Structures are given as C-alpha cells and as structure tokens.
TIVO-2410 file (N, C-alpha, C; in nm, 3 decimals):
# residues 171
REC num residu      c1      c2      c3 atome chaine
REC   1      X   0.085  -0.119   0.000     N      A
REC   1      X   0.000   0.000   0.000    CA      A
REC   1      X   0.089   0.124   0.000     C      A
REC   2      X   0.053   0.220  -0.082     N      A
REC   2      X   0.134   0.341  -0.093    CA      A
REC   2      X   0.085   0.451   0.002     C      A
REC   3      X   0.177   0.539   0.037     N      A
REC   3      X   0.141   0.656   0.118    CA      A
REC   3      X   0.063   0.754   0.032     C      A
REC   4      X  -0.057   0.788   0.077     N      A
REC   4      X  -0.137   0.892   0.012    CA      A
REC   4      X  -0.232   0.949   0.115     C      A
REC   5      X  -0.308   1.047   0.073     N      A
REC   5      X  -0.395   1.121   0.165    CA      A
REC   5      X  -0.484   1.025   0.244     C      A
REC   6      X  -0.500   1.054   0.373     N      A
REC   6      X  -0.586   0.979   0.465    CA      A
REC   6      X  -0.538   0.838   0.498     C      A
REC   7      X  -0.415   0.804   0.457     N      A
REC   7      X  -0.358   0.677   0.504    CA      A
REC   7      X  -0.285   0.703   0.635     C      A
REC   8      X  -0.288   0.603   0.724     N      A
REC   8      X  -0.208   0.613   0.846    CA      A
REC   8      X  -0.067   0.562   0.814     C      A
REC   9      X   0.030   0.649   0.840     N      A
REC   9      X   0.169   0.618   0.808    CA      A
REC   9      X   0.246   0.606   0.939     C      A
REC  10      X   0.322   0.497   0.953     N      A
REC  10      X   0.407   0.480   1.070    CA      A
REC  10      X   0.552   0.481   1.022     C      A
REC  11      X   0.632   0.570   1.083     N      A
REC  11      X   0.770   0.587   1.040    CA      A
REC  11      X   0.865   0.561   1.155     C      A
REC  12      X   0.984   0.510   1.120     N      A
REC  12      X   1.097   0.520   1.213    CA      A
REC  12      X   1.197   0.611   1.143     C      A
REC  13      X   1.261   0.698   1.218     N      A
REC  13      X   1.357   0.788   1.155    CA      A
REC  13      X   1.452   0.848   1.258     C      A
REC  14      X   1.557   0.909   1.204     N      A
REC  14      X   1.646   0.992   1.283    CA      A
REC  14      X   1.644   1.131   1.222     C      A
REC  15      X   1.635   1.231   1.306     N      A
REC  15      X   1.641   1.370   1.260    CA      A
REC  15      X   1.769   1.431   1.312     C      A
REC  16      X   1.849   1.482   1.217     N      A
REC  16      X   1.973   1.550   1.255    CA      A
REC  16      X   1.969   1.695   1.208     C      A
REC  17      X   2.042   1.779   1.279     N      A
REC  17      X   2.061   1.916   1.230    CA      A
REC  17      X   2.210   1.940   1.221     C      A
REC  18      X   2.247   2.039   1.140     N      A
REC  18      X   2.388   2.069   1.121    CA      A
REC  18      X   2.422   2.194   1.200     C      A
REC  19      X   2.532   2.190   1.271     N      A
REC  19      X   2.573   2.310   1.344    CA      A
REC  19      X   2.663   2.397   1.257     C      A
REC  20      X   2.712   2.507   1.316     N      A
REC  20      X   2.791   2.603   1.240    CA      A
REC  20      X   2.916   2.538   1.180     C      A
REC  21      X   2.968   2.435   1.244     N      A
REC  21      X   3.091   2.371   1.196    CA      A
REC  21      X   3.063   2.263   1.092     C      A
REC  22      X   2.938   2.252   1.049     N      A
REC  22      X   2.905   2.150   0.950    CA      A
REC  22      X   2.895   2.011   1.008     C      A
REC  23      X   2.896   2.000   1.142     N      A
REC  23      X   2.879   1.867   1.203    CA      A
REC  23      X   2.732   1.844   1.230     C      A
REC  24      X   2.690   1.721   1.208     N      A
REC  24      X   2.549   1.690   1.231    CA      A
REC  24      X   2.529   1.636   1.372     C      A
REC  25      X   2.421   1.681   1.435     N      A
REC  25      X   2.389   1.623   1.566    CA      A
REC  25      X   2.247   1.570   1.562     C      A
REC  26      X   2.230   1.459   1.632     N      A
REC  26      X   2.101   1.391   1.636    CA      A
REC  26      X   2.011   1.465   1.733     C      A
REC  27      X   1.892   1.504   1.687     N      A
REC  27      X   1.802   1.576   1.778    CA      A
REC  27      X   1.675   1.498   1.810     C      A
REC  28      X   1.642   1.400   1.727     N      A
REC  28      X   1.518   1.327   1.754    CA      A
REC  28      X   1.525   1.190   1.690     C      A
REC  29      X   1.470   1.091   1.759     N      A
REC  29      X   1.466   0.955   1.704    CA      A
REC  29      X   1.325   0.901   1.720     C      A
REC  30      X   1.273   0.845   1.613     N      A
REC  30      X   1.149   0.767   1.623    CA      A
REC  30      X   1.192   0.622   1.602     C      A
REC  31      X   1.190   0.543   1.710     N      A
REC  31      X   1.244   0.407   1.705    CA      A
REC  31      X   1.133   0.307   1.673     C      A
REC  32      X   1.173   0.183   1.653     N      A
REC  32      X   1.073   0.078   1.628    CA      A
REC  32      X   0.982   0.062   1.749     C      A
REC  33      X   1.038   0.082   1.869     N      A
REC  33      X   0.956   0.072   1.990    CA      A
REC  33      X   0.863   0.192   2.004     C      A
REC  34      X   0.909   0.309   1.959     N      A
REC  34      X   0.828   0.431   1.968    CA      A
REC  34      X   0.829   0.503   1.834     C      A
REC  35      X   0.761   0.446   1.737     N      A
REC  35      X   0.762   0.507   1.604    CA      A
REC  35      X   0.672   0.630   1.602     C      A
REC  36      X   0.673   0.699   1.492     N      A
REC  36      X   0.584   0.813   1.476    CA      A
REC  36      X   0.473   0.772   1.382     C      A
REC  37      X   0.350   0.794   1.422     N      A
REC  37      X   0.236   0.759   1.337    CA      A
REC  37      X   0.151   0.884   1.315     C      A
REC  38      X   0.105   0.902   1.192     N      A
REC  38      X   0.020   1.018   1.164    CA      A
REC  38      X  -0.069   0.987   1.044     C      A
REC  39      X  -0.173   1.066   1.030     N      A
REC  39      X  -0.260   1.053   0.914    CA      A
REC  39      X  -0.206   1.144   0.805     C      A
REC  40      X  -0.175   1.085   0.691     N      A
REC  40      X  -0.114   1.163   0.584    CA      A
REC  40      X  -0.211   1.272   0.538     C      A
REC  41      X  -0.162   1.395   0.532     N      A
REC  41      X  -0.248   1.507   0.495    CA      A
REC  41      X  -0.306   1.578   0.616     C      A
REC  42      X  -0.292   1.518   0.736     N      A
REC  42      X  -0.344   1.580   0.859    CA      A
REC  42      X  -0.238   1.579   0.968     C      A
REC  43      X  -0.113   1.574   0.931     N      A
REC  43      X  -0.009   1.551   1.032    CA      A
REC  43      X   0.026   1.676   1.110     C      A
REC  44      X   0.004   1.794   1.052     N      A
REC  44      X   0.052   1.915   1.115    CA      A
REC  44      X   0.203   1.930   1.099     C      A
REC  45      X   0.266   1.838   1.026     N      A
REC  45      X   0.410   1.847   0.998    CA      A
REC  45      X   0.431   1.941   0.879     C      A
REC  46      X   0.554   1.991   0.861     N      A
REC  46      X   0.577   2.076   0.744    CA      A
REC  46      X   0.534   2.004   0.614     C      A
REC  47      X   0.470   2.078   0.525     N      A
REC  47      X   0.421   2.019   0.398    CA      A
REC  47      X   0.531   1.945   0.323     C      A
REC  48      X   0.651   2.004   0.323     N      A
REC  48      X   0.761   1.944   0.247    CA      A
REC  48      X   0.799   1.808   0.304     C      A
REC  49      X   0.777   1.791   0.435     N      A
REC  49      X   0.805   1.663   0.498    CA      A
REC  49      X   0.714   1.557   0.435     C      A
REC  50      X   0.584   1.589   0.427     N      A
REC  50      X   0.490   1.494   0.368    CA      A
REC  50      X   0.518   1.474   0.218     C      A
REC  51      X   0.552   1.582   0.149     N      A
REC  51      X   0.578   1.571   0.004    CA      A
REC  51      X   0.688   1.468  -0.024     C      A
REC  52      X   0.787   1.465   0.063     N      A
REC  52      X   0.899   1.372   0.044    CA      A
REC  52      X   0.861   1.227   0.067     C      A
REC  53      X   0.749   1.204   0.133     N      A
REC  53      X   0.706   1.067   0.164    CA      A
REC  53      X   0.596   1.018   0.070     C      A
REC  54      X   0.536   1.112  -0.002     N      A
REC  54      X   0.421   1.079  -0.086    CA      A
REC  54      X   0.455   0.967  -0.185     C      A
REC  55      X   0.372   0.864  -0.190     N      A
REC  55      X   0.392   0.757  -0.287    CA      A
REC  55      X   0.486   0.647  -0.243     C      A
REC  56      X   0.552   0.662  -0.130     N      A
REC  56      X   0.638   0.554  -0.080    CA      A
REC  56      X   0.551   0.439  -0.028     C      A
REC  57      X   0.609   0.322  -0.021     N      A
REC  57      X   0.536   0.204   0.028    CA      A
REC  57      X   0.602   0.151   0.154     C      A
REC  58      X   0.527   0.063   0.222     N      A
REC  58      X   0.578  -0.001   0.342    CA      A
REC  58      X   0.714  -0.065   0.313     C      A
REC  59      X   0.811  -0.043   0.403     N      A
REC  59      X   0.943  -0.103   0.386    CA      A
REC  59      X   1.040  -0.014   0.310     C      A
REC  60      X   0.990   0.093   0.245     N      A
REC  60      X   1.079   0.184   0.172    CA      A
REC  60      X   1.163   0.266   0.270     C      A
REC  61      X   1.286   0.291   0.229     N      A
REC  61      X   1.372   0.382   0.305    CA      A
REC  61      X   1.361   0.521   0.247     C      A
REC  62      X   1.384   0.621   0.330     N      A
REC  62      X   1.384   0.758   0.278    CA      A
REC  62      X   1.497   0.836   0.343     C      A
REC  63      X   1.544   0.936   0.271     N      A
REC  63      X   1.645   1.026   0.323    CA      A
REC  63      X   1.625   1.157   0.250     C      A
REC  64      X   1.603   1.264   0.324     N      A
REC  64      X   1.586   1.394   0.259    CA      A
REC  64      X   1.620   1.506   0.355     C      A
REC  65      X   1.638   1.623   0.297     N      A
REC  65      X   1.675   1.741   0.374    CA      A
REC  65      X   1.566   1.845   0.356     C      A
REC  66      X   1.530   1.912   0.464     N      A
REC  66      X   1.440   2.027   0.455    CA      A
REC  66      X   1.520   2.153   0.488     C      A
REC  67      X   1.509   2.254   0.403     N      A
REC  67      X   1.569   2.383   0.436    CA      A
REC  67      X   1.491   2.445   0.551     C      A
REC  68      X   1.550   2.544   0.615     N      A
REC  68      X   1.485   2.607   0.729    CA      A
REC  68      X   1.344   2.654   0.696     C      A
REC  69      X   1.328   2.719   0.580     N      A
REC  69      X   1.194   2.772   0.550    CA      A
REC  69      X   1.094   2.663   0.520     C      A
REC  70      X   1.142   2.545   0.480     N      A
REC  70      X   1.051   2.431   0.457    CA      A
REC  70      X   1.020   2.359   0.588     C      A
REC  71      X   1.104   2.380   0.688     N      A
REC  71      X   1.087   2.313   0.815    CA      A
REC  71      X   1.011   2.402   0.912     C      A
REC  72      X   1.085   2.464   1.003     N      A
REC  72      X   1.020   2.543   1.107    CA      A
REC  72      X   1.044   2.692   1.091     C      A
REC  73      X   1.081   2.732   0.969     N      A
REC  73      X   1.093   2.875   0.941    CA      A
REC  73      X   1.228   2.930   0.978     C      A
REC  74      X   1.255   3.049   0.926     N      A
REC  74      X   1.378   3.117   0.960    CA      A
REC  74      X   1.369   3.168   1.103     C      A
REC  75      X   1.482   3.192   1.162     N      A
REC  75      X   1.486   3.249   1.297    CA      A
REC  75      X   1.427   3.390   1.292     C      A
REC  76      X   1.336   3.420   1.382     N      A
REC  76      X   1.266   3.549   1.382    CA      A
REC  76      X   1.309   3.631   1.503     C      A
REC  77      X   1.383   3.740   1.475     N      A
REC  77      X   1.430   3.826   1.585    CA      A
REC  77      X   1.313   3.884   1.665     C      A
REC  78      X   1.198   3.903   1.600     N      A
REC  78      X   1.082   3.959   1.671    CA      A
REC  78      X   1.024   3.862   1.773     C      A
REC  79      X   1.064   3.736   1.764     N      A
REC  79      X   1.013   3.637   1.859    CA      A
REC  79      X   1.101   3.630   1.984     C      A
REC  80      X   1.201   3.718   1.990     N      A
REC  80      X   1.285   3.727   2.109    CA      A
REC  80      X   1.240   3.851   2.187     C      A
REC  81      X   1.192   3.829   2.308     N      A
REC  81      X   1.123   3.935   2.382    CA      A
REC  81      X   1.185   3.952   2.520     C      A
REC  82      X   1.204   4.078   2.559     N      A
REC  82      X   1.252   4.106   2.694    CA      A
REC  82      X   1.132   4.131   2.784     C      A
REC  83      X   1.124   4.058   2.893     N      A
REC  83      X   1.009   4.069   2.984    CA      A
REC  83      X   1.057   4.111   3.123     C      A
REC  84      X   0.974   4.189   3.195     N      A
REC  84      X   1.012   4.224   3.331    CA      A
REC  84      X   1.011   4.101   3.421     C      A
REC  85      X   1.102   4.099   3.515     N      A
REC  85      X   1.118   3.986   3.606    CA      A
REC  85      X   0.987   3.947   3.676     C      A
REC  86      X   0.903   4.047   3.710     N      A
REC  86      X   0.783   4.014   3.789    CA      A
REC  86      X   0.682   3.926   3.714     C      A
REC  87      X   0.697   3.918   3.582     N      A
REC  87      X   0.609   3.828   3.504    CA      A
REC  87      X   0.625   3.683   3.553     C      A
REC  88      X   0.743   3.651   3.606     N      A
REC  88      X   0.774   3.512   3.641    CA      A
REC  88      X   0.749   3.481   3.789     C      A
REC  89      X   0.701   3.582   3.861     N      A
REC  89      X   0.681   3.561   4.004    CA      A
REC  89      X   0.560   3.472   4.032     C      A
REC  90      X   0.576   3.385   4.127     N      A
REC  90      X   0.466   3.305   4.177    CA      A
REC  90      X   0.453   3.340   4.325     C      A
REC  91      X   0.338   3.397   4.361     N      A
REC  91      X   0.317   3.443   4.500    CA      A
REC  91      X   0.430   3.534   4.547     C      A
REC  92      X   0.466   3.631   4.459     N      A
REC  92      X   0.561   3.735   4.500    CA      A
REC  92      X   0.708   3.702   4.486     C      A
REC  93      X   0.740   3.579   4.441     N      A
REC  93      X   0.882   3.545   4.424    CA      A
REC  93      X   0.899   3.456   4.301     C      A
REC  94      X   1.014   3.469   4.236     N      A
REC  94      X   1.045   3.382   4.122    CA      A
REC  94      X   1.093   3.247   4.176     C      A
REC  95      X   1.032   3.137   4.131     N      A
REC  95      X   1.076   3.005   4.181    CA      A
REC  95      X   1.224   2.979   4.152     C      A
REC  96      X   1.292   2.915   4.247     N      A
REC  96      X   1.433   2.881   4.230    CA      A
REC  96      X   1.455   2.799   4.104     C      A
REC  97      X   1.566   2.824   4.037     N      A
REC  97      X   1.611   2.746   3.920    CA      A
REC  97      X   1.520   2.759   3.798     C      A
REC  98      X   1.416   2.840   3.808     N      A
REC  98      X   1.325   2.851   3.693    CA      A
REC  98      X   1.393   2.925   3.578     C      A
REC  99      X   1.462   3.035   3.614     N      A
REC  99      X   1.516   3.122   3.510    CA      A
REC  99      X   1.663   3.093   3.484     C      A
REC 100      X   1.691   2.971   3.440     N      A
REC 100      X   1.826   2.939   3.398    CA      A
REC 100      X   1.828   2.938   3.246     C      A
REC 101      X   1.933   2.996   3.188     N      A
REC 101      X   1.942   3.005   3.042    CA      A
REC 101      X   1.930   2.866   2.982     C      A
REC 102      X   1.844   2.854   2.882     N      A
REC 102      X   1.822   2.725   2.817    CA      A
REC 102      X   1.697   2.655   2.865     C      A
REC 103      X   1.643   2.697   2.979     N      A
REC 103      X   1.518   2.636   3.027    CA      A
REC 103      X   1.402   2.673   2.935     C      A
REC 104      X   1.311   2.580   2.918     N      A
REC 104      X   1.187   2.609   2.846    CA      A
REC 104      X   1.076   2.633   2.947     C      A
REC 105      X   1.003   2.741   2.926     N      A
REC 105      X   0.896   2.777   3.020    CA      A
REC 105      X   0.767   2.793   2.941     C      A
REC 106      X   0.661   2.721   2.979     N      A
REC 106      X   0.532   2.740   2.911    CA      A
REC 106      X   0.474   2.875   2.951     C      A
REC 107      X   0.430   2.952   2.851     N      A
REC 107      X   0.374   3.083   2.878    CA      A
REC 107      X   0.249   3.102   2.794     C      A
REC 108      X   0.176   3.207   2.824     N      A
REC 108      X   0.054   3.236   2.752    CA      A
REC 108      X   0.063   3.378   2.697     C      A
REC 109      X   0.030   3.397   2.569     N      A
REC 109      X   0.034   3.533   2.514    CA      A
REC 109      X  -0.096   3.607   2.545     C      A
REC 110      X  -0.104   3.733   2.498     N      A
REC 110      X  -0.220   3.817   2.534    CA      A
REC 110      X  -0.351   3.759   2.481     C      A
REC 111      X  -0.343   3.673   2.378     N      A
REC 111      X  -0.466   3.612   2.326    CA      A
REC 111      X  -0.496   3.477   2.391     C      A
REC 112      X  -0.414   3.438   2.487     N      A
REC 112      X  -0.440   3.312   2.556    CA      A
REC 112      X  -0.381   3.190   2.487     C      A
REC 113      X  -0.296   3.212   2.384     N      A
REC 113      X  -0.230   3.099   2.318    CA      A
REC 113      X  -0.114   3.049   2.403     C      A
REC 114      X  -0.099   2.918   2.410     N      A
REC 114      X   0.014   2.859   2.483    CA      A
REC 114      X   0.141   2.868   2.397     C      A
REC 115      X   0.247   2.913   2.456     N      A
REC 115      X   0.376   2.921   2.385    CA      A
REC 115      X   0.482   2.856   2.472     C      A
REC 116      X   0.582   2.800   2.407     N      A
REC 116      X   0.699   2.753   2.481    CA      A
REC 116      X   0.808   2.856   2.458     C      A
REC 117      X   0.859   2.914   2.564     N      A
REC 117      X   0.969   3.009   2.550    CA      A
REC 117      X   1.095   2.954   2.611     C      A
REC 118      X   1.207   2.988   2.550     N      A
REC 118      X   1.336   2.946   2.604    CA      A
REC 118      X   1.401   3.067   2.669     C      A
REC 119      X   1.454   3.048   2.789     N      A
REC 119      X   1.522   3.157   2.857    CA      A
REC 119      X   1.655   3.182   2.785     C      A
REC 120      X   1.670   3.303   2.728     N      A
REC 120      X   1.790   3.334   2.651    CA      A
REC 120      X   1.891   3.415   2.732     C      A
REC 121      X   1.839   3.501   2.824     N      A
REC 121      X   1.928   3.588   2.901    CA      A
REC 121      X   1.853   3.636   3.024     C      A
REC 122      X   1.925   3.649   3.133     N      A
REC 122      X   1.863   3.694   3.258    CA      A
REC 122      X   1.947   3.807   3.317     C      A
REC 123      X   1.882   3.920   3.351     N      A
REC 123      X   1.951   4.026   3.425    CA      A
REC 123      X   1.879   4.041   3.559     C      A
REC 124      X   1.918   4.139   3.638     N      A
REC 124      X   1.853   4.157   3.768    CA      A
REC 124      X   1.705   4.191   3.756     C      A
REC 125      X   1.669   4.257   3.645     N      A
REC 125      X   1.531   4.306   3.636    CA      A
REC 125      X   1.451   4.248   3.520     C      A
REC 126      X   1.521   4.190   3.423     N      A
REC 126      X   1.449   4.143   3.304    CA      A
REC 126      X   1.493   4.002   3.266     C      A
REC 127      X   1.406   3.939   3.187     N      A
REC 127      X   1.436   3.807   3.132    CA      A
REC 127      X   1.411   3.814   2.983     C      A
REC 128      X   1.509   3.773   2.903     N      A
REC 128      X   1.490   3.768   2.758    CA      A
REC 128      X   1.444   3.627   2.722     C      A
REC 129      X   1.326   3.620   2.659     N      A
REC 129      X   1.268   3.491   2.620    CA      A
REC 129      X   1.270   3.478   2.469     C      A
REC 130      X   1.304   3.359   2.423     N      A
REC 130      X   1.307   3.330   2.280    CA      A
REC 130      X   1.192   3.235   2.248     C      A
REC 131      X   1.096   3.284   2.169     N      A
REC 131      X   0.979   3.203   2.135    CA      A
REC 131      X   0.991   3.137   1.997     C      A
REC 132      X   1.109   3.143   1.937     N      A
REC 132      X   1.129   3.070   1.812    CA      A
REC 132      X   1.122   2.920   1.840     C      A
REC 133      X   1.075   2.844   1.741     N      A
REC 133      X   1.083   2.698   1.753    CA      A
REC 133      X   1.231   2.661   1.767     C      A
REC 134      X   1.263   2.564   1.855     N      A
REC 134      X   1.405   2.528   1.873    CA      A
REC 134      X   1.474   2.489   1.743     C      A
REC 135      X   1.398   2.444   1.644     N      A
REC 135      X   1.458   2.404   1.517    CA      A
REC 135      X   1.445   2.511   1.408     C      A
REC 136      X   1.400   2.630   1.445     N      A
REC 136      X   1.390   2.734   1.343    CA      A
REC 136      X   1.530   2.774   1.298     C      A
REC 137      X   1.541   2.811   1.170     N      A
REC 137      X   1.670   2.851   1.116    CA      A
REC 137      X   1.764   2.735   1.090     C      A
REC 138      X   1.716   2.612   1.107     N      A
REC 138      X   1.802   2.495   1.090    CA      A
REC 138      X   1.758   2.413   0.970     C      A
REC 139      X   1.858   2.357   0.900     N      A
REC 139      X   1.828   2.257   0.798    CA      A
REC 139      X   1.804   2.125   0.870     C      A
REC 140      X   1.700   2.054   0.827     N      A
REC 140      X   1.663   1.929   0.894    CA      A
REC 140      X   1.698   1.812   0.803     C      A
REC 141      X   1.770   1.716   0.854     N      A
REC 141      X   1.808   1.598   0.778    CA      A
REC 141      X   1.733   1.477   0.834     C      A
REC 142      X   1.645   1.422   0.753     N      A
REC 142      X   1.568   1.305   0.795    CA      A
REC 142      X   1.619   1.181   0.724     C      A
REC 143      X   1.629   1.072   0.799     N      A
REC 143      X   1.667   0.945   0.739    CA      A
REC 143      X   1.588   0.838   0.811     C      A
REC 144      X   1.516   0.757   0.737     N      A
REC 144      X   1.436   0.657   0.806    CA      A
REC 144      X   1.370   0.558   0.712     C      A
REC 145      X   1.267   0.496   0.765     N      A
REC 145      X   1.201   0.386   0.694    CA      A
REC 145      X   1.051   0.393   0.719     C      A
REC 146      X   0.976   0.357   0.616     N      A
REC 146      X   0.830   0.349   0.630    CA      A
REC 146      X   0.799   0.214   0.694     C      A
REC 147      X   0.754   0.217   0.819     N      A
REC 147      X   0.730   0.092   0.893    CA      A
REC 147      X   0.596   0.031   0.856     C      A
REC 148      X   0.496   0.116   0.834     N      A
REC 148      X   0.363   0.063   0.805    CA      A
REC 148      X   0.279   0.168   0.733     C      A
REC 149      X   0.194   0.123   0.643     N      A
REC 149      X   0.094   0.209   0.580    CA      A
REC 149      X  -0.039   0.134   0.587     C      A
REC 150      X  -0.141   0.199   0.639     N      A
REC 150      X  -0.272   0.134   0.645    CA      A
REC 150      X  -0.383   0.237   0.624     C      A
REC 151      X  -0.503   0.186   0.602     N      A
REC 151      X  -0.618   0.275   0.592    CA      A
REC 151      X  -0.646   0.336   0.729     C      A
REC 152      X  -0.685   0.463   0.730     N      A
REC 152      X  -0.729   0.524   0.855    CA      A
REC 152      X  -0.873   0.481   0.883     C      A
REC 153      X  -0.907   0.467   1.009     N      A
REC 153      X  -1.045   0.435   1.042    CA      A
REC 153      X  -1.130   0.562   1.032     C      A
REC 154      X  -1.260   0.543   1.024     N      A
REC 154      X  -1.353   0.657   1.017    CA      A
REC 154      X  -1.332   0.748   1.138     C      A
REC 155      X  -1.317   0.686   1.254     N      A
REC 155      X  -1.300   0.764   1.377    CA      A
REC 155      X  -1.171   0.845   1.374     C      A
REC 156      X  -1.063   0.783   1.325     N      A
REC 156      X  -0.935   0.855   1.316    CA      A
REC 156      X  -0.948   0.976   1.225     C      A
REC 157      X  -1.018   0.957   1.112     N      A
REC 157      X  -1.033   1.069   1.019    CA      A
REC 157      X  -1.117   1.181   1.081     C      A
REC 158      X  -1.218   1.143   1.157     N      A
REC 158      X  -1.301   1.245   1.223    CA      A
REC 158      X  -1.221   1.321   1.327     C      A
REC 159      X  -1.132   1.251   1.398     N      A
REC 159      X  -1.054   1.316   1.503    CA      A
REC 159      X  -0.928   1.382   1.449     C      A
REC 160      X  -0.883   1.339   1.331     N      A
REC 160      X  -0.765   1.398   1.270    CA      A
REC 160      X  -0.634   1.348   1.325     C      A
REC 161      X  -0.639   1.240   1.403     N      A
REC 161      X  -0.513   1.182   1.452    CA      A
REC 161      X  -0.529   1.032   1.473     C      A
REC 162      X  -0.413   0.967   1.489     N      A
REC 162      X  -0.408   0.821   1.496    CA      A
REC 162      X  -0.442   0.772   1.635     C      A
REC 163      X  -0.515   0.663   1.642     N      A
REC 163      X  -0.544   0.597   1.769    CA      A
REC 163      X  -0.459   0.471   1.776     C      A
REC 164      X  -0.426   0.427   1.897     N      A
REC 164      X  -0.348   0.303   1.909    CA      A
REC 164      X  -0.198   0.332   1.909     C      A
REC 165      X  -0.116   0.229   1.882     N      A
REC 165      X   0.029   0.241   1.899    CA      A
REC 165      X   0.086   0.356   1.817     C      A
REC 166      X   0.172   0.437   1.879     N      A
REC 166      X   0.239   0.545   1.808    CA      A
REC 166      X   0.151   0.665   1.789     C      A
REC 167      X   0.023   0.652   1.820     N      A
REC 167      X  -0.070   0.761   1.796    CA      A
REC 167      X  -0.103   0.839   1.922     C      A
REC 168      X  -0.209   0.912   1.914     N      A
REC 168      X  -0.252   1.004   2.019    CA      A
REC 168      X  -0.351   0.927   2.106     C      A
REC 169      X  -0.336   0.935   2.234     N      A
REC 169      X  -0.428   0.863   2.323    CA      A
REC 169      X  -0.517   0.959   2.398     C      A
REC 170      X  -0.643   0.926   2.409     N      A
REC 170      X  -0.734   1.008   2.489    CA      A
REC 170      X  -0.734   0.956   2.632     C      A
REC 171      X  -0.729   1.045   2.727     N      A
REC 171      X  -0.735   1.001   2.868    CA      A
REC 171      X  -0.865   1.046   2.928     C      A
***
C-alpha cells in the first residue's frame, strides 16, 4: 500500500541538524519501539516533509533534507522578547532554578495561546525569552524507513489523529 492522503503512516527515523561547523547532531529519534504515526495530509508536519514521503510504500527507506523555510521557518528576531522579572513571580517570588538560560517555560500570550519560550538571558530586572521553535533557522536531515501504511479508520479521520500504537491517546 502506498502513502497517500488519509492513510495512516508509521515511520521510524532519525532527525539530525547541522551546526555552524558543518557537524550533524542527532536531535530526535522515532524508534521501532516508539515510532511516529500520523494521518497523511493531517499531520501538522511541514508540507515538504509529507511531500517527500508521498507515494512511498511499506518497507521503503527515505532520506531527505528540509531547508529552514521548509521546516520550522527562519529564525525570527521579533520572537525574542525582553520581559520584566515580575512576570515570572509566583506568589511574589520567582521560583528557584526557573530562570536558567536554556530552560523552556510554558507561557501564555495576550490572546491566551500557549507558547513555549526558552530563557535566553537573565539580568537583575528582566528576562529575555526566545519564542522561536528550537529548530527554526536549521536545515533538517531526515533518514528513516516506512514501517507501516494502512487505511485510517472513520473515527481517526473524524478526530484527525491516529489511535493506538504510536498515535494520540485520549485520557
């Protein structure tokens, strides 16, 4: 069975990114024990990611690169924001170890959207948060195998995600 719209696709892969020195580092693995499963055409993954898999069959290997703009976009300087320290206070004090550079902190914007921000810099009065996706501005190198292709169930199509192994579970 070939990969096409509304098929459930299960992949194993390794995702690497290249650093400034041209060395690749592994950032994500979908293993046989914990593969990635999604409904083709409803994955929420970058379009180019799906385009590279279109028409492959079970057992096929794949290897492709996504440029930054095809992946998670270019790095956006406007997504780096300086916030006053009191934003992070809980009951009048900032929790210990919360504001260490590199920490990810879930935050909410003025419209109530959930964002993940990374602490980029801390001074006595302000915290600089970076809301760029951690993989923005990076070329993504995918290498993997199509583990399974099957028909999606009616329920999966209605919900827009996979049920069962590798998929999304309702609690």
